[in-house]
N, C-alpha and C positions, 0 to 999 in steps of 0.2 A: 763766294759766300764762306767757304770753309776756311779761307785765309783769314778773313775778317774774324770769324769764331774762333780760330787759334789765337790769333792776337789779343782778343778779349778775354780768353782763358788765360794766357801768360799774364795779362793785366792783374786779373784776380788773384791768380795763384802765386804769383811773384812779385808782391807789392813793394819789396825792396829794390827791385829793378826798374820800377816805373821811371819812365824820363820823358823828356820832350821826343826823342826819337820814336818811341814806341805810341805816343799820342799821335805824332806826324803819319805813322804808318795806318793806325787805326782810321785816321781822318782820310787818307789816301784811299784805303779799301772801302770805306763807307761811300765816297764818292764814285768809285768805280761802279759799285753795286747799283747805286742810284743812277748812274749814267746808261749801263747796259739796260735798265727797266725802262728807262725813258725812251732809249733807242728802239727797244724790242718790247711793247707792252704786254705782249702776251706771256713775257716772262713772270710778270706779276702773279699770274696763277700759280707758280711754283712756290711762291713765299706762303701761300695758303695751303699747299699740300704737305700733310704732316710726314709722308713717306720721303718726299724731298728734302725737307729740313732735317729729318733723321738721319738721312745719308750724308747731308752736309757736316750735321754734327758729328757723326762717327769719323769722317774724314778729319774733322778739326782736332777730336780727341788723339787720335793717331799722330797727327803732325805735331800737337802740343807735347804728347808723350817724347817723341824723338827728338824734338828741340830743347825740352827742359830735363828729361830723365824723370819727370814727375809719372807715377805708375797711371796707366789709362783708367784703372778702377778707382781711382781717387777722385775723377770728374763725374759729375751727374750723369746718370745712363741717358737721359732726355735733356734737350736744350732747356734751361731754366728761365729763358729771357724771352721777352716778347719780341716780335719783328719790329714792333714801334721803337723798342729801345735799342735793340741791336743798330737800327740804322740813325738812330738820333745822333746829331752831331753833338750834343753836350753830356751824354751819357756814358758811365763807365761803371762796369761792374766791381762790388766791393767784396771782399773776402767770405763774409757771412751772409751775403744777401740770398744766396740760392735757397736756404732752408725758409726763408719768410715768403719770398716772391713765388716760388714753386706752388704754395698752397693756395694763393690767390691769383695765379695766372690765368687769364682768360683763355680758355680752350676754344680752338676754331676761329678766332678772330683775326682778321685780315688787315692789311695796311690799307689806307684810304688812299685817295688820289694825291692829297697835300703832303703825305708823310714820306712820300719818295721822289719829290720833285726838286731835291738837292738845291 
């Protein structure tokens, strides 16, 4: 999950570098997360665990800082995206999306069966 979050951060914060390769990497990471959840359904509980997601988010912020040299502090302290968006095949974050989405994000909402069935 941290690898997927890292690539989504890079997509959002480096729009000039967006391309087919990054899109393919994001697609691959989404497929891998969905496949792991399908193979091990008990992992779905992790997606609803705020501590687990916060840990994955911190790892993603660290990795993104190392790969882009964008300061860790420039990224939101908490993941601004819903699990549904993160795993959605057609969703990609936009540069100024965070400030609007964070204010309306549903807290404690977990994915349903259909949204991780890849």
